[in-house]
C-alpha positions as YAML, in Angstrom:
chain: A
units: angstrom
residues:
- id: 1
  name: MET
  ca: [1.96, 9.99, -21.32]
- id: 2
  name: GLY
  ca: [3.03, 6.35, -21.38]
- id: 3
  name: GLY
  ca: [1.23, 3.43, -19.80]
- id: 4
  name: LEU
  ca: [1.40, 2.40, -16.19]
- id: 5
  name: ARG
  ca: [3.67, -0.49, -15.25]
- id: 6
  name: ILE
  ca: [4.05, -2.08, -11.84]
- id: 7
  name: GLU
  ca: [7.31, -3.69, -10.76]
- id: 8
  name: ILE
  ca: [7.37, -6.30, -8.00]
- id: 9
  name: CYS
  ca: [10.42, -7.24, -5.93]
- id: 10
  name: GLU
  ca: [11.24, -8.84, -2.59]
- id: 11
  name: GLY
  ca: [13.53, -7.81, 0.23]
- id: 12
  name: ALA
  ca: [14.80, -4.30, 0.79]
- id: 13
  name: ALA
  ca: [12.44, -1.63, -0.48]
- id: 14
  name: PRO
  ca: [13.52, -0.23, -3.84]
- id: 15
  name: ALA
  ca: [14.81, 3.35, -3.66]
- id: 16
  name: ALA
  ca: [11.91, 4.47, -5.85]
- id: 17
  name: ALA
  ca: [9.37, 3.10, -3.35]
- id: 18
  name: VAL
  ca: [11.14, 4.77, -0.44]
- id: 19
  name: ALA
  ca: [11.18, 8.07, -2.34]
- id: 20
  name: VAL
  ca: [7.39, 7.89, -2.93]
- id: 21
  name: ARG
  ca: [6.79, 6.99, 0.73]
- id: 22
  name: MET
  ca: [8.95, 9.89, 1.89]
- id: 23
  name: ARG
  ca: [7.07, 12.37, -0.29]
- id: 24
  name: VAL
  ca: [3.60, 11.14, 0.67]
- id: 25
  name: PHE
  ca: [3.92, 10.07, 4.29]
- id: 26
  name: VAL
  ca: [6.79, 12.17, 5.66]
- id: 27
  name: GLU
  ca: [6.65, 15.41, 3.64]
- id: 28
  name: GLU
  ca: [2.92, 15.61, 2.89]
- id: 29
  name: GLN
  ca: [1.37, 13.93, 5.93]
- id: 30
  name: GLY
  ca: [3.96, 14.67, 8.62]
- id: 31
  name: VAL
  ca: [4.77, 11.09, 9.64]
- id: 32
  name: SER
  ca: [8.22, 10.85, 11.22]
- id: 33
  name: GLU
  ca: [10.90, 9.24, 9.07]
- id: 34
  name: ALA
  ca: [11.71, 6.89, 11.95]
- id: 35
  name: GLU
  ca: [8.12, 5.65, 12.02]
- id: 36
  name: GLU
  ca: [7.91, 5.34, 8.23]
- id: 37
  name: ILE
  ca: [11.11, 3.28, 7.94]
- id: 38
  name: ASP
  ca: [10.01, 0.60, 10.40]
- id: 39
  name: GLY
  ca: [12.54, -2.16, 9.72]
- id: 40
  name: LEU
  ca: [9.94, -4.51, 8.18]
- id: 41
  name: ASP
  ca: [10.84, -3.87, 4.52]
- id: 42
  name: PRO
  ca: [13.16, -6.91, 4.21]
- id: 43
  name: GLU
  ca: [10.29, -9.33, 4.93]
- id: 44
  name: CYS
  ca: [7.94, -7.73, 2.37]
- id: 45
  name: VAL
  ca: [7.09, -7.89, -1.29]
- id: 46
  name: HIS
  ca: [7.33, -4.39, -2.77]
- id: 47
  name: PHE
  ca: [5.35, -2.81, -5.61]
- id: 48
  name: VAL
  ca: [6.38, 0.30, -7.51]
- id: 49
  name: ALA
  ca: [4.01, 1.91, -10.01]
- id: 50
  name: TRP
  ca: [5.82, 3.65, -12.87]
- id: 51
  name: GLN
  ca: [4.40, 6.17, -15.33]
- id: 52
  name: ASP
  ca: [6.94, 6.78, -18.08]
- id: 53
  name: ASP
  ca: [10.24, 6.93, -16.15]
- id: 54
  name: SER
  ca: [8.78, 8.24, -12.88]
- id: 55
  name: ALA
  ca: [7.80, 6.28, -9.79]
- id: 56
  name: VAL
  ca: [4.28, 7.49, -9.00]
- id: 57
  name: GLY
  ca: [3.03, 4.97, -6.43]
- id: 58
  name: CYS
  ca: [4.03, 2.10, -4.19]
- id: 59
  name: ALA
  ca: [2.80, -0.53, -1.75]
- id: 60
  name: ARG
  ca: [4.13, -3.47, 0.16]
- id: 61
  name: LEU
  ca: [2.71, -6.88, 1.04]
- id: 62
  name: ARG
  ca: [3.84, -8.43, 4.32]
- id: 63
  name: PRO
  ca: [3.09, -12.15, 4.75]
- id: 64
  name: LEU
  ca: [1.90, -12.95, 8.29]
- id: 65
  name: GLY
  ca: [1.68, -16.77, 8.03]
- id: 66
  name: ARG
  ca: [-1.26, -19.17, 7.72]
- id: 67
  name: GLY
  ca: [-2.49, -17.64, 4.45]
- id: 68
  name: ARG
  ca: [-2.64, -14.14, 5.91]
- id: 69
  name: ALA
  ca: [-0.90, -10.95, 4.80]
- id: 70
  name: LYS
  ca: [-1.05, -7.23, 5.45]
- id: 71
  name: ILE
  ca: [-0.95, -4.60, 2.73]
- id: 72
  name: GLU
  ca: [1.00, -1.59, 3.90]
- id: 73
  name: ARG
  ca: [2.59, 1.66, 2.73]
- id: 74
  name: VAL
  ca: [0.11, 2.20, -0.09]
- id: 75
  name: ALA
  ca: [1.02, 5.62, -1.50]
- id: 76
  name: VAL
  ca: [0.33, 7.53, -4.69]
- id: 77
  name: LEU
  ca: [1.88, 10.90, -5.42]
- id: 78
  name: ARG
  ca: [-0.63, 13.73, -4.91]
- id: 79
  name: GLU
  ca: [-0.52, 14.82, -8.55]
- id: 80
  name: ARG
  ca: [-1.35, 11.26, -9.72]
- id: 81
  name: ARG
  ca: [-4.31, 10.50, -7.44]
- id: 82
  name: THR
  ca: [-6.88, 10.53, -10.21]
- id: 83
  name: GLY
  ca: [-7.29, 8.19, -13.14]
- id: 84
  name: GLY
  ca: [-7.36, 4.86, -11.32]
- id: 85
  name: LEU
  ca: [-3.68, 4.43, -10.48]
- id: 86
  name: GLY
  ca: [-4.42, 3.52, -6.85]
- id: 87
  name: ARG
  ca: [-6.99, 0.94, -7.96]
- id: 88
  name: GLN
  ca: [-4.51, -0.62, -10.40]
- id: 89
  name: LEU
  ca: [-1.84, -0.72, -7.71]
- id: 90
  name: MET
  ca: [-4.16, -2.41, -5.22]
- id: 91
  name: ARG
  ca: [-5.32, -4.94, -7.81]
- id: 92
  name: ALA
  ca: [-1.67, -5.81, -8.53]
- id: 93
  name: VAL
  ca: [-0.99, -6.36, -4.82]
- id: 94
  name: GLU
  ca: [-4.11, -8.50, -4.44]
- id: 95
  name: ALA
  ca: [-3.19, -10.56, -7.52]
- id: 96
  name: GLU
  ca: [0.28, -11.22, -6.11]
- id: 97
  name: ALA
  ca: [-1.23, -12.16, -2.73]
- id: 98
  name: ALA
  ca: [-3.50, -14.67, -4.50]
- id: 99
  name: ARG
  ca: [-0.54, -16.04, -6.48]
- id: 100
  name: ARG
  ca: [1.31, -16.59, -3.19]
- id: 101
  name: ALA
  ca: [-1.72, -18.30, -1.56]
- id: 102
  name: LEU
  ca: [-2.32, -15.39, 0.83]
- id: 103
  name: PRO
  ca: [-6.10, -14.93, 0.51]
- id: 104
  name: ASP
  ca: [-6.77, -13.45, 3.97]
- id: 105
  name: LEU
  ca: [-5.75, -9.79, 3.67]
- id: 106
  name: ARG
  ca: [-5.63, -6.94, 6.18]
- id: 107
  name: LEU
  ca: [-4.68, -3.29, 5.98]
- id: 108
  name: HIS
  ca: [-4.89, -0.13, 8.07]
- id: 109
  name: ALA
  ca: [-6.67, 2.52, 6.01]
- id: 110
  name: GLN
  ca: [-6.55, 6.21, 6.75]
- id: 111
  name: THR
  ca: [-10.11, 7.21, 7.62]
- id: 112
  name: ALA
  ca: [-10.12, 9.78, 4.80]
- id: 113
  name: VAL
  ca: [-9.78, 7.02, 2.17]
- id: 114
  name: LEU
  ca: [-12.13, 4.35, 3.57]
- id: 115
  name: GLY
  ca: [-14.43, 4.85, 0.57]
- id: 116
  name: PHE
  ca: [-11.60, 4.07, -1.86]
- id: 117
  name: TYR
  ca: [-10.97, 0.69, -0.23]
- id: 118
  name: ALA
  ca: [-14.69, -0.07, 0.20]
- id: 119
  name: LYS
  ca: [-15.17, 0.31, -3.57]
- id: 120
  name: LEU
  ca: [-12.47, -2.35, -4.01]
- id: 121
  name: GLY
  ca: [-14.31, -4.85, -1.79]
- id: 122
  name: TRP
  ca: [-12.65, -4.12, 1.57]
- id: 123
  name: ARG
  ca: [-14.65, -3.82, 4.79]
- id: 124
  name: ALA
  ca: [-13.81, -1.87, 7.93]
- id: 125
  name: VAL
  ca: [-13.61, -3.78, 11.20]
- id: 126
  name: GLY
  ca: [-13.49, -2.39, 14.72]
- id: 127
  name: ASP
  ca: [-13.21, 1.19, 15.86]
- id: 128
  name: GLU
  ca: [-11.18, 4.09, 14.54]
- id: 129
  name: PHE
  ca: [-7.66, 4.32, 15.98]
- id: 130
  name: ASP
  ca: [-4.62, 6.57, 15.71]
- id: 131
  name: GLU
  ca: [-1.57, 5.44, 13.76]
- id: 132
  name: ALA
  ca: [1.30, 7.86, 13.20]
- id: 133
  name: GLY
  ca: [-0.96, 10.74, 14.27]
- id: 134
  name: ILE
  ca: [-3.54, 9.94, 11.56]
- id: 135
  name: PRO
  ca: [-7.01, 8.40, 12.13]
- id: 136
  name: HIS
  ca: [-7.27, 4.86, 10.70]
- id: 137
  name: PHE
  ca: [-9.57, 1.85, 10.54]
- id: 138
  name: ALA
  ca: [-8.52, -1.77, 10.22]
- id: 139
  name: MET
  ca: [-9.92, -3.31, 7.04]
- id: 140
  name: GLU
  ca: [-10.04, -6.85, 5.71]
- id: 141
  name: ARG
  ca: [-10.71, -8.66, 2.48]
- id: 142
  name: ARG
  ca: [-10.81, -12.35, 1.64]
- id: 143
  name: LEU
  ca: [-9.77, -13.19, -1.91]
- id: 144
  name: GLY
  ca: [-11.48, -15.86, -3.95]
...
């Protein structure tokens, strides 16, 4: 198996990222396609993780102004959720946020994966809430 590479682009979400999101969020988790495709992609920076010639993960970074940004649509294909791919993807997003002077980061983490984000230095804030029919917590991390 070849090495992992992460591509970064701005604007419309690459087809490979949308395909990963559809598999993970819509097919696997039951999120509606209308909710998944929320119209915010054009204002985001997109990340696609590739293993060999296959897209295996994705994320997006949405600048919010004043040095703040939100990491969204973090997804890794079920069969690739071991071996550190998610960690590498998150580190790539955080590095790009730092490069763009966006040190104040937020995300909405599914409750089931709070531990994953906590190990990466994120902390939960507030109470659990429902998003797309899935329990979540808001999380934050300050870079630097």
